[in-house]
C-alpha positions, -999 to 999 in steps of 0.1 A, spaced: -42 -438 502 -19 -463 487 -4 -468 453 -28 -488 428 -60 -475 446 -82 -463 416 -117 -457 404 -130 -455 368 -159 -439 350 -175 -442 317 -182 -419 288 -212 -404 307 -190 -395 337 -205 -420 361 -183 -440 382 -181 -478 373 -158 -493 395 -137 -487 428 -103 -506 432 -86 -505 467 -92 -478 492 -95 -445 475 -97 -419 502 -135 -419 515 -147 -438 484 -162 -473 486 -184 -495 463 -212 -471 472 -200 -445 448 -205 -467 419 -230 -450 394 -224 -414 410 -209 -386 392 -170 -388 388 -167 -349 397 -184 -359 432 -160 -387 437 -130 -363 432 -144 -338 455 -148 -365 482 -112 -377 477 -98 -341 482 -119 -336 512 -109 -367 526 -69 -359 521 -72 -325 537 -51 -324 570 -56 -288 579 -36 -273 551 -41 -273 514 -47 -306 500 -20 -321 479 -32 -350 459 -15 -367 430 -38 -379 403 -29 -402 373 -52 -410 345 -55 -434 316 -78 -453 293 -88 -489 299 -114 -509 281 -133 -477 271 -134 -463 306 -112 -436 322 -93 -448 351 -81 -424 379 -56 -432 406 -50 -409 436 -21 -407 460 -22 -383 491 11 -367 489 2 -343 518 2 -372 543 36 -358 555 43 -321 564 79 -330 554 68 -343 520 48 -311 516 78 -290 522 100 -308 499 74 -305 471 70 -268 476 109 -262 474 113 -286 446 103 -262 417 124 -230 428 155 -251 437 155 -270 405 152 -236 385 180 -220 402 205 -249 401 197 -264 367 227 -268 344 206 -257 315 196 -221 312 160 -214 322 141 -184 317 104 -173 320 86 -145 301 53 -127 303 31 -122 274 50 -92 262 82 -113 264 97 -94 294 121 -115 313 103 -126 347 130 -150 358 165 -162 345 185 -188 362 224 -184 368 232 -208 339 212 -186 315 227 -154 327 260 -171 323 251 -179 287 242 -142 283 272 -131 300 250 -105 320 239 -97 354 203 -104 365 197 -65 369 206 -63 333 183 -90 322 152 -90 344 121 -70 333 137 -63 299 121 -78 267 137 -107 247 139 -83 217 160 -59 237 183 -89 246 185 -104 211 220 -89 207 232 -109 237 213 -143 227 186 -140 197 156 -158 213 127 -135 207 118 -152 173 115 -186 191 95 -172 218 70 -154 194 67 -187 175 59 -206 207 33 -180 219 15 -181 185 -23 -190 193 -22 -217 165 9 -232 178 1 -229 216 -32 -246 212 -19 -274 189 -5 -308 200 34 -298 197 37 -263 209 74 -266 216 99 -248 192 133 -261 189 163 -245 172 201 -240 173 211 -204 181 247 -191 175 265 -167 197 299 -160 186 319 -195 188 290 -208 209 262 -230 198 231 -233 219 200 -256 215 169 -237 225 135 -251 234 108 -223 236 73 -233 249 43 -216 260 31 -212 296 -6 -219 299 -32 -214 326 -62 -235 314 -68 -226 278 -50 -192 281 -13 -185 274 1 -162 300 37 -163 292 66 -184 277 96 -204 289 130 -211 274 154 -240 280 189 -234 268 215 -261 264 251 -253 253 258 -278 225 289 -263 211 311 -293 215 288 -318 201 280 -296 171 317 -290 164 324 -328 169 297 -335 143 309 -310 118 345 -324 123 332 -358 116 313 -347 85 343 -329 73 370 -358 78 340 -382 65 338 -360 33 375 -358 28 377 -396 30 350 -402 5 357 -376 -19 394 -367 -19 417 -389 -39 392 -404 -64 418 -406 -91 456 -403 -95 456 -368 -107 473 -343 -85 452 -315 -99 420 -332 -94 429 -344 -59 437 -308 -50 405 -296 -63 385 -322 -45 403 -310 -12 393 -274 -18 359 -285 -25 354 -303 6 370 -277 27 348 -249 16 316 -269 22 314 -260 61 348 -253 71 366 -225 52 351 -196 30 382 -197 5 407 -224 -1 436 -224 -24 462 -255 -29 499 -248 -42 519 -279 -51 558 -280 -58 564 -279 -97 587 -309 -93 559 -329 -78 540 -326 -110 567 -343 -129 569 -373 -106 601 -360 -90 608 -361 -53 594 -335 -33 622 -312 -15 631 -317 22 627 -290 47 635 -264 50 620 -257 17 638 -227 -1 615 -196 -9 625 -199 -45 613 -233 -50 590 -234 -80 552 -238 -72 521 -241 -92 485 -233 -83 467 -268 -83 432 -258 -71 411 -228 -57 375 -226 -44 357 -197 -30 322 -191 -14 326 -153 -15 340 -128 -39 375 -134 -37 404 -124 -61 430 -150 -66 465 -139 -74 470 -171 -97 447 -190 -119 446 -227 -115 476 -243 -135 496 -210 -135 531 -209 -116 526 -193 -82 549 -178 -56 550 -169 -19 568 -137 -10 595 -144 17 592 -137 46 554 -144 52 537 -171 72 532 -189 39 570 -193 35 573 -201 71 548 -229 71 566 -244 39 600 -241 58 592 -258 90 564 -279 79 542 -267 107 505 -254 104 500 -217 112 467 -200 124 471 -165 113 451 -132 120 458 -113 88 445 -80 104 481 -72 119 498 -42 117 515 -30 87 549 -36 107 540 -73 105 544 -97 74 522 -74 54 548 -52 45 566 -81 26 534 -90 6 514 -59 3 492 -71 -26 483 -104 -9 476 -86 22 454 -60 3 433 -90 -11 427 -104 22 416 -70 37 393 -62 7 376 -97 11 369 -93 49 393 -122 58 397 -123 94 415 -156 100 435 -181 79 451 -214 85 482 -224 64 485 -263 63 517 -277 46 510 -308 26 536 -333 40 544 -369 33 573 -389 44 589 -358 57 588 -339 24 569 -309 15 546 -315 -15 528 -281 -11 506 -258 8 468 -255 16 457 -221 26 422 -218 42 405 -184 49 373 -172 67 356 -141 59 332 -118 78 312 -118 47 302 -156 53 317 -169 86 317 -146 115 336 -172 137 374 -171 133 394 -201 132 408 -214 165 434 -241 176 410 -270 171 404 -259 136 441 -261 131 441 -298 141 414 -305 118 430 -287 87 462 -307 96 442 -339 93 424 -332 59 458 -320 45 475 -351 56 448 -373 39 452 -353 8 489 -354 9 488 -391 8 468 -392 -23 489 -366 -39 520 -386 -31 504 -417 -47 497 -396 -77 533 -383 -79 546 -420 -77 522 -429 -104 534 -401 -126 570 -410 -121 564 -447 -130 543 -436 -159 571 -411 -171 596 -437 -168 576 -464 -187 567 -437 -213 603 -428 -216 612 -466 -220 584 -470 -246 599 -440 -265 632 -456 -266 618 -489 -278 598 -475 -305 612 -462 -337 619 -425 -337 617 -422 -375 600 -449 -397 624 -463 -423 618 -454 -459 607 -486 -477 602 -490 -514 568 -481 -526 553 -469 -494 552 -434 -480 544 -433 -443 535 -412 -414 528 -419 -377 516 -405 -345 519 -422 -310 509 -411 -276 512 -430 -245 481 -441 -227 469 -448 -192 458 -482 -197 475 -499 -226 510 -498 -241 507 -492 -281 533 -498 -304 537 -497 -343 564 -505 -368 573 -504 -404 596 -532 -415 616 -533 -446 612 -568 -464 629 -585 -492 615 -580 -528 605 -544 -527 579 -551 -499 571 -535 -467 555 -548 -436 531 -524 -415 523 -535 -380 503 -520 -349 492 -535 -316 491 -529 -279 500 -548 -246 469 -544 -222 489 -528 -194 508 -498 -187 540 -492 -166 575 -504 -166 568 -541 -169 544 -535 -199 570 -512 -215 596 -540 -213 570 -565 -225 561 -542 -254 598 -540 -264 602 -579 -263 570 -584 -282 580 -558 -309 615 -572 -312 602 -608 -317 575 -595 -342 601 -578 -363 624 -607 -362 598 -630 -377 586 -605 -400 623 -602 -415 620 -639 -419 596 -634 -445 566 -652 -430 531 -646 -442 509 -624 -420 488 -655 -407 518 -675 -400 534 -647 -382 505 -643 -359 504 -679 -351 539 -677 -340 532 -647 -319 502 -664 -303 527 -691 -290 550 -663 -279 523 -645 -262 511 -676 -244 546 -687 -233 550 -652 -217 518 -655 -198 503 -624 -212 469 -641 -217 461 -638 -181 422 -640 -178 423 -618 -149 437 -589 -167 402 -576 -176 400 -543 -194 366 -529 -198 379 -502 -224 365 -499 -259 390 -523 -272 387 -549 -247 415 -569 -231 444 -591 -243 475 -587 -265 462 -576 -299 480 -565 -332 476 -563 -369 502 -571 -398 500 -562 -433 526 -569 -462 525 -547 -493 543 -557 -524 552 -526 -545 557 -546 -577 525 -565 -579 504 -541 -558 492 -568 -535 484 -564 -499 482 -594 -475 469 -588 -440 460 -606 -409 444 -595 -377 445 -605 -340 413 -588 -329 425 -555 -343 404 -533 -364 411 -535 -400 429 -504 -414 408 -480 -437 414 -480 -474 410 -446 -492 409 -447 -529 424 -419 -549 388 -406 -554 383 -403 -516 362 -433 -512 370 -448 -479 360 -481 -464 377 -508 -441 400 -534 -456 380 -566 -460 398 -586 -433 387 -614 -411 393 -605 -374 410 -635 -354 411 -637 -317 436 -620 -294 469 -634 -291 476 -661 -266 449 -686 -269 463 -712 -293 442 -698 -323 447 -698 -359 444 -668 -383 436 -660 -420 454 -638 -444 434 -615 -465 447 -606 -500 437 -576 -520 450 -555 -549 457 -519 -542 459 -491 -570 489 -465 -568 480 -437 -546 458 -457 -522 461 -447 -486 460 -470 -457 451 -458 -423 459 -481 -395 446 -469 -359 443 -480 -324 409 -489 -312 414 -467 -283 407 -436 -306 371 -450 -310 364 -440 -273 329 -433 -258 338 -397 -254 332 -392 -292 298 -410 -291 284 -431 -321 301 -410 -347 337 -418 -338 341 -439 -368 326 -415 -391 350 -389 -378 379 -413 -386 364 -420 -421 361 -383 -427 397 -376 -415 410 -401 -441 387 -391 -470 401 -354 -472 437 -363 -472 442 -365 -509 466 -393 -507 490 -374 -483 502 -397 -455 513 -370 -432 481 -349 -437 459 -380 -432 479 -388 -400 473 -351 -387 437 -352 -396 431 -383 -376 449 -370 -347 430 -335 -348 397 -353 -352 400 -382 -326 428 -375 -302 421 -342 -285 431 -333 -250 410 -361 -233 426 -387 -257 461 -374 -250 457 -375 -214 438 -406 -208 435 -431 -237 466 -424 -257 468 -442 -290 485 -447 -324 480 -438 -360 500 -451 -389 491 -439 -425 508 -453 -456 503 -441 -494 512 -471 -516 530 -467 -548 543 -491 -575 580 -494 -586 587 -482 -621 583 -506 -647 619 -503 -656 633 -508 -620 625 -547 -618 630 -574 -646 623 -610 -644 627 -642 -667 623 -681 -663 654 -700 -673 652 -735 -690 663 -765 -669 695 -769 -687 731 -765 -679 733 -737 -704 708 -718 -683 736 -706 -658 756 -688 -685 724 -673 -700 713 -659 -666 746 -644 -660 746 -627 -693 711 -613 -687 721 -600 -654 752 -584 -666 733 -566 -696 706 -554 -671 731 -539 -647 749 -522 -677 717 -507 -685 709 -495 -651 746 -479 -650 755 -503 -622 789 -516 -636 803 -519 -601 777 -544 -591 782 -567 -623 809 -589 -610 793 -598 -577 758 -601 -594 771 -625 -618 786 -647 -591 753 -646 -571 730 -653 -601 754 -681 -612 755 -699 -578 719 -696 -571 708 -709 -605 732 -738 -602 718 -744 -568 682 -747 -583 695 -770 -611 715 -792 -585 691 -795 -556 657 -781 -565 627 -788 -587 612 -768 -615 629 -741 -637 647 -713 -620 629 -681 -621 653 -650 -618 642 -615 -607 664 -583 -605 650 -553 -585 667 -519 -582 654 -493 -556 676 -481 -529 693 -514 -532 699 -542 -556 681 -574 -551 685 -606 -569 659 -633 -564 659 -670 -576 629 -690 -571 620 -727 -578 591 -752 -570 609 -767 -541 600 -760 -504 634 -773 -490 655 -746 -473 692 -744 -482 717 -742 -452 747 -721 -451 777 -741 -442 815 -739 -446 826 -766 -470 857 -785 -462 887 -785 -484 880 -819 -500 843 -811 -508 835 -805 -545 804 -784 -537 785 -767 -510 804 -732 -513 777 -716 -535 755 -701 -508 785 -691 -488 799 -671 -517 767 -654 -523 761 -645 -486 797 -630 -486 788 -607 -513 756 -596 -499 745 -572 -474 715 -592 -465 701 -626 -479 673 -649 -468 646 -673 -480 608 -668 -482 582 -693 -491 551 -692 -511 524 -713 -523 544 -725 -554 578 -729 -538 604 -708 -522 626 -679 -534 662 -671 -522 671 -634 -523 703 -616 -518 707 -578 -515 734 -556 -522 739 -519 -512 741 -495 -540 766 -465 -539 750 -432 -526 
């Protein structure tokens, strides 16, 4: 016969066509029964021995096609085919076994015997159940021989079987004779290396994806412990050097056994007693494998079931815990970065969960995930160092104690944030007025801290020039734009958005008027003496740096009113929709006490989450009025005699205040300032004397021209008045209003 010779028959079993020379068949068999055609083929191929014919069948156009190849044409071919099956069985790389219906081993090739680590006489004619201790195959064989599975389209049962450190992939299938199952067969492949490679790949992939999701050392350590306990270890602990938590450099090797450590993470899949809780100081007794690994920065594979003469004698408590937990192997992997010791990862396996002990390859794997975690912990340490330095700088640039200003009692709280640099200030202004300011730079770090210091200094300088709030913000808008802080790429998706923002309010303790302007900062809360609380009616201008204009809101505040300034970071999403309500209630229950109000806001809105992440600032102020007898004012006529009259009234008022030592200087100041109005300005001079912690003389007129302090020449007949007034003052300046200007001079009063 030749390849390609075939015949076909239809559904009725009748031959429909013959192609090529198929044995003794020719076109004359068309229409005969297909079984008769097969018989004739076999008879024609018989050469004195048993006929060996290879048949192939397939479907084509609704008929069944049979091709036949006479394989017994050559005696040599017949011998090869008869020897093929036993030779292949004996020499196969995979383990092969045959079983009868009672699962007795009929045949086991050398590869299978090697896998079982047994001799043929110890395996043959024994049941698979008896041999399960050597290799547990009976459950798979029983499943493969089950009638419902053996008769189905997929009778093969495949499963991984573990034997000690080795993993085998087993295929169990039924052996059938016709419709009957007469036994079973097993094909066994050693897949240990591929399984371990896949497990290592999963572990390293999980470490890459899940370790180091933040710049928190504690979280990174806990992520490492969680990843390692999934498939690799049963118990994991991570201890870090205490100095690392503070951003300090980790020690160089050999690390002293007295170096302070702290437990950073712990994870366990079994019942295991940890010596230290997460966050507590931890310690390793010297000498033990723990201290040795920290000293030379080399990982250790340890069998903790050593004799008492081993390291157990030095750390009996820890050794007892390991024995009680069934720990049979452990790996100690130091966390090393740039030649410095950050801490130690301890990984344990227990017979309660994992029968297989760690080996040398596992040490290398533990070293890799420890190295990956060490990179993230080092990054977190550097972040902490920079943040600590930046926070220290910020603290040095912010007021430690707010100044005491007339008519305002204040309290404040400030906490560094992870995303913004907050600041606040209370500024003493002329005329019994106080400036209250708060804002933030939308960055964190050393540069942001320096920027905050520059911004706050510029802000305070402009405030002391007695600029109105809207005018001051306009100047700060130019300042911010000039510094390049309006970077559109500095996007901040926090609750208070991006950009440089601030709020400025000025309170007059004589009139009770409060002026305020906002650069996209929330309006302060106003709490009346009856507890009613509402935001100040304040138009919100845009963030600074965009060449914008701002509006000043004016309102009259009753004595005892509480103002609560707060950073928008306090209204974080963690508090839900009720964050503003919490803020209002905290202000309402404070009964006009600035410190109590500040504390209540901190209690209600900061919490641990706010302290660690958002930071923020709170400034509370309770306003008062100066007593009626502490200030006096009058308007003088625009006549030459007005100078003498003003001197007289000033002297009489100071004598009534028992400030005799200030009479001479005050008379000179009043005289020179009133003369200046009469000589160089318009309108009638208006004089006001204010006594609080200092003595202030103010002279106002209707002119908007500003006087200049200059040294008069010897031949000049005038120009010395303002120079004399400035020489007698501790501070002096000019402020402008809608109806003119005011020159003010302050004198210090004796304690």
